[in-house]
C-alpha positions in Angstrom: 10.1 -39.1 62.5 6.6 -38.0 61.4 5.0 -40.2 64.0 7.3 -38.8 66.7 6.4 -35.2 65.7 2.7 -36.0 65.7 3.0 -37.6 69.2 4.7 -34.5 70.5 2.1 -32.1 69.0 -0.7 -34.3 70.4 0.9 -34.4 73.9 1.4 -30.6 74.0 -2.2 -30.0 72.7 -3.6 -32.1 75.5 -1.4 -30.7 78.3 -2.9 -27.5 79.6 0.1 -26.7 81.8 2.5 -26.9 78.8 0.1 -24.9 76.6 0.1 -22.2 79.3 3.9 -22.0 79.4 4.1 -21.9 75.6 1.4 -19.1 75.4 3.1 -17.0 78.0 6.5 -17.5 76.4 5.3 -16.6 72.9 3.5 -13.4 74.0 6.4 -12.2 76.3 9.0 -12.8 73.6 7.0 -11.1 70.9 7.1 -7.8 72.9 10.5 -8.1 74.6 12.3 -9.0 71.4 12.5 -5.3 70.6 15.3 -4.9 73.0 17.6 -7.1 70.9 16.3 -6.0 67.5 16.7 -2.3 68.2 19.7 -2.3 70.6 22.2 -1.6 67.7 20.2 1.5 66.8 20.1 2.6 70.4 23.9 2.0 70.8 24.6 4.0 67.7 22.5 7.0 69.0 24.6 7.3 72.1 28.0 6.2 70.8 28.9 5.8 67.1 31.9 3.6 67.9 31.5 -0.2 67.6 32.8 -0.6 71.1 29.7 1.0 72.4 27.4 -1.8 71.2 29.9 -4.4 72.4 30.0 -2.8 75.8 26.2 -2.9 76.0 26.1 -6.6 75.0 28.8 -7.3 77.7 26.6 -5.5 80.3 23.6 -7.6 79.3 25.7 -10.8 79.7 27.0 -9.7 83.1 23.5 -8.9 84.2 22.4 -12.4 83.1 25.2 -13.9 85.3 24.1 -11.8 88.2 20.5 -12.9 87.7 21.6 -16.5 87.6 23.4 -16.1 90.9 20.3 -14.7 92.5 18.1 -17.5 91.2 18.6 -19.9 94.1 17.8 -17.3 96.7 14.7 -16.1 95.0 13.4 -19.6 94.4 13.6 -20.3 98.1 11.4 -17.4 98.9 9.0 -16.8 96.0 6.9 -18.8 93.6 7.7 -19.4 90.0 4.9 -17.1 88.9 6.1 -14.2 91.2 9.7 -14.5 89.9 8.7 -14.7 86.2 6.2 -11.9 86.5 8.6 -9.6 88.4 11.3 -10.4 85.8 9.0 -9.5 83.0 7.8 -6.3 84.6 11.5 -5.2 85.3 12.4 -6.1 81.7 9.5 -4.1 80.3 10.3 -1.1 82.5 13.9 -1.2 81.3 12.8 -1.3 77.7 10.6 1.8 78.2 13.4 3.6 80.0 16.1 3.0 77.3 15.0 5.7 74.8 15.1 8.3 77.6 18.8 7.8 78.2 21.5 9.5 76.1 24.7 8.5 77.9 26.4 5.2 77.4 27.2 4.8 81.1 23.6 5.1 82.3 22.4 3.0 79.4 24.8 0.3 80.4 23.3 0.1 83.8 19.8 -0.4 82.4 21.0 -3.0 80.0 22.7 -4.8 83.0 19.3 -4.8 84.8 17.7 -6.1 81.6 20.1 -9.0 81.4 19.3 -10.0 85.0 15.5 -9.8 84.4 15.8 -11.7 81.2 17.6 -14.7 82.7 15.1 -14.9 85.6 12.3 -15.3 83.1 13.9 -17.5 80.4 15.7 -19.9 82.8 12.6 -20.6 84.9 10.4 -21.0 81.8 12.9 -23.4 80.2 13.2 -25.5 83.4 9.4 -25.5 83.8 8.9 -27.0 80.3 11.3 -29.8 80.9 9.7 -30.6 84.3 6.2 -30.7 82.8 7.1 -33.4 80.2 7.8 -37.1 80.9 11.0 -38.7 79.7 9.6 -40.3 76.5 8.5 -37.0 75.0 10.7 -34.4 76.8 13.1 -33.7 73.9 10.2 -33.3 71.4 8.3 -30.9 73.7 11.6 -28.9 74.1 11.7 -28.8 70.3 8.2 -27.3 70.2 9.2 -24.9 72.9 12.2 -23.8 70.9 10.0 -23.3 67.8 7.6 -21.1 69.8 10.6 -19.2 71.4 12.4 -18.5 68.2 9.3 -18.0 66.1 7.9 -15.3 68.5 11.4 -13.7 68.8 11.7 -13.5 65.0 8.1 -12.3 64.5 8.5 -9.7 67.2 11.8 -8.5 65.9 10.4 -7.9 62.5 7.3 -6.2 63.8 9.1 -3.8 66.1 11.7 -3.1 63.4 8.8 -2.2 61.1 7.4 0.2 63.8 10.8 1.8 64.2 11.1 2.2 60.4 7.7 3.8 59.9 7.7 5.9 63.1 10.9 5.9 65.2 13.0 3.7 67.5 11.8 5.6 70.6 8.1 4.8 70.0 8.9 1.2 69.1 10.7 0.7 72.4 8.0 2.5 74.4 5.2 0.5 72.8 7.0 -2.9 73.2 8.1 -2.1 76.7 4.6 -1.3 77.9 3.4 -4.4 76.1 6.0 -6.5 77.9 4.9 -5.1 81.3 1.2 -5.8 80.4 1.9 -9.5 79.8 2.2 -9.9 83.6 -1.6 -9.5 83.7 -1.8 -12.9 81.9 -1.0 -14.5 85.3 -4.7 -13.9 86.2 -5.9 -16.3 83.5 -2.9 -18.3 82.6 -0.9 -18.9 85.8 2.3 -20.8 85.6 2.3 -24.0 87.6 4.5 -23.6 90.7 5.1 -27.3 91.2 5.3 -30.2 88.8 3.5 -33.5 89.2 5.2 -36.9 89.5 5.8 -38.0 85.9 7.5 -41.3 86.7 5.9 -44.2 84.8 2.8 -45.9 86.3 2.3 -49.0 84.2 -0.6 -50.6 86.1 -3.0 -51.7 83.4 -3.5 -55.4 82.8 -1.8 -56.7 79.7 -4.4 -58.6 77.6 -3.6 -62.1 76.3 -3.9 -62.3 72.5 -5.5 -65.4 71.2 -3.6 -67.4 68.6 -6.4 -66.8 66.0 -5.4 -63.1 65.8 -3.0 -62.6 62.9 -0.1 -60.2 62.8 -1.9 -58.2 60.1 -4.7 -57.3 62.5 -2.2 -55.9 65.0 -1.5 -53.1 62.6 -4.7 -51.5 63.8 -6.6 -49.5 64.3 -7.3 -50.7 67.8 -10.6 -50.0 69.6 -10.6 -50.0 73.4 -13.8 -50.1 75.3 -14.3 -49.7 79.1 -17.7 -50.4 80.7 -18.5 -48.5 83.9 -21.4 -49.1 86.3 -21.9 -45.7 87.8 -23.6 -44.7 91.0 -26.9 -43.0 89.9 -26.5 -40.0 92.1 -22.9 -39.4 90.9 -23.4 -39.5 87.1 -22.8 -35.8 86.5 -19.6 -35.9 88.6 -18.5 -39.0 86.7 -19.0 -37.4 83.3 -17.1 -34.3 84.4 -14.2 -36.4 85.6 -14.3 -38.4 82.3 -14.1 -35.2 80.2 -10.8 -34.5 82.1 -9.6 -38.0 81.7 -10.2 -37.7 77.9 -7.2 -35.4 77.8 -5.0 -38.2 79.2 -6.3 -40.7 76.7 -5.6 -38.3 73.7 -2.3 -37.1 75.2 -1.0 -40.7 75.4 -2.0 -41.9 71.9 -5.8 -42.0 71.3 -6.9 -40.2 68.1 -10.6 -40.5 68.9 -12.4 -40.7 72.2 -16.0 -40.8 73.4 -18.2 -41.7 76.4 -21.6 -43.3 75.7 -24.6 -44.4 77.8 -26.2 -47.8 77.5 -29.9 -47.5 76.8 -30.7 -51.0 78.0 -28.8 -51.1 81.3 -29.3 -48.4 83.8 -26.2 -46.5 85.0 -23.9 -48.2 82.5 -21.5 -46.0 80.6 -19.1 -47.1 77.9 -15.8 -45.2 77.2 -14.3 -45.9 73.9 -11.1 -44.7 72.3 -9.2 -45.5 69.1 -5.4 -46.0 68.7 -3.6 -46.3 65.4 -2.0 -49.7 66.1 -1.5 -52.4 68.8 2.1 -51.2 69.3 0.9 -47.7 69.9 -1.6 -49.0 72.5 1.2 -50.8 74.3 3.0 -47.5 74.5 -0.1 -46.1 76.1 0.4 -48.5 78.9 4.0 -47.2 79.4 3.0 -43.5 79.1 0.7 -43.5 82.1 2.3 -41.5 85.0 1.8 -41.4 88.7 0.3 -37.9 88.2 -2.6 -39.6 86.4 -3.4 -41.8 89.4 -5.4 -39.1 91.3 -7.6 -38.5 88.2 -8.2 -42.2 87.6 -9.0 -42.8 91.3 -11.5 -39.9 91.1 -13.2 -41.6 88.1 -13.3 -44.9 89.9 -14.8 -43.3 93.0 -18.1 -42.9 91.1 -18.1 -46.5 89.9 -19.5 -49.7 91.4 -17.3 -52.7 90.8 -14.4 -53.2 88.5 -14.7 -51.6 85.0 -14.7 -54.1 82.2 -12.1 -53.6 79.5 -12.1 -55.0 76.0 -9.6 -54.7 73.2 -10.8 -55.0 69.6 -8.8 -55.0 66.4 -10.1 -53.7 63.1 -11.3 -56.9 61.4 -11.0 -55.6 57.8 -7.2 -54.9 58.1 -6.3 -58.1 56.2 -8.3 -56.9 53.2 -6.5 -53.5 52.8 
């Protein structure tokens, strides 16, 4: 279980697209959680009966159903970023508007709109996270997404409840509503991916033949993998830039240490090295390569002369431990 959790965290940490989705989700939920945290107080201010709060929750659910019915039409016309940003802006505007309303009927309409905006955001974000993770790690990535989702929701609820306690409910909703709207600006720096890559397996690496002299104890690792590249002299800077991007793939799929070195005795020879905890983990690396990685690997090979030379080395002192 611990190894599986570490693999999930490692995958997320080295996947910029997933990190973007988690960051946007956490920030948006922190601000928008005020709607749920303070709705009972708002409901009581307009109608002291319990039915008032129940009616507002029902309107929110009905709005969510309406938003779900609109989803297919909106997806056909607009990008994921546009729909999510529009939903967040509508949700934030509704939160700002809520403290200005003093009748249950008008408040119910705004809550209905909030429900529709909420489901546009949360359903697309949830689907995006699933589509950005391959089969072998999808459930674990979803667990991390849920942790961020619920953690941000809990933290935001406590924070806006504290603001309402020390100031008042109206100001807490106004501040959080404007904060929710402002999160749409994050699209300028952390844009959501509109399409997902092909994450089907691409197990194309040659499987090395293990000589009989290698004992089972050595297979426990660590495993050192080296790849020698003969790089075109004029393309060295482009090669190194591509390799820095490729390092994310190595770490994402199992390497806990990575580096690229230049040979001081042979011109234009570079050696990539990475360490994996065990031979079994390295075999999993073979299986975790996806067709989406093909473009990056081909870009690296475009700067190379000949076929890279791969070596697999096992930690020789494993038997003594």
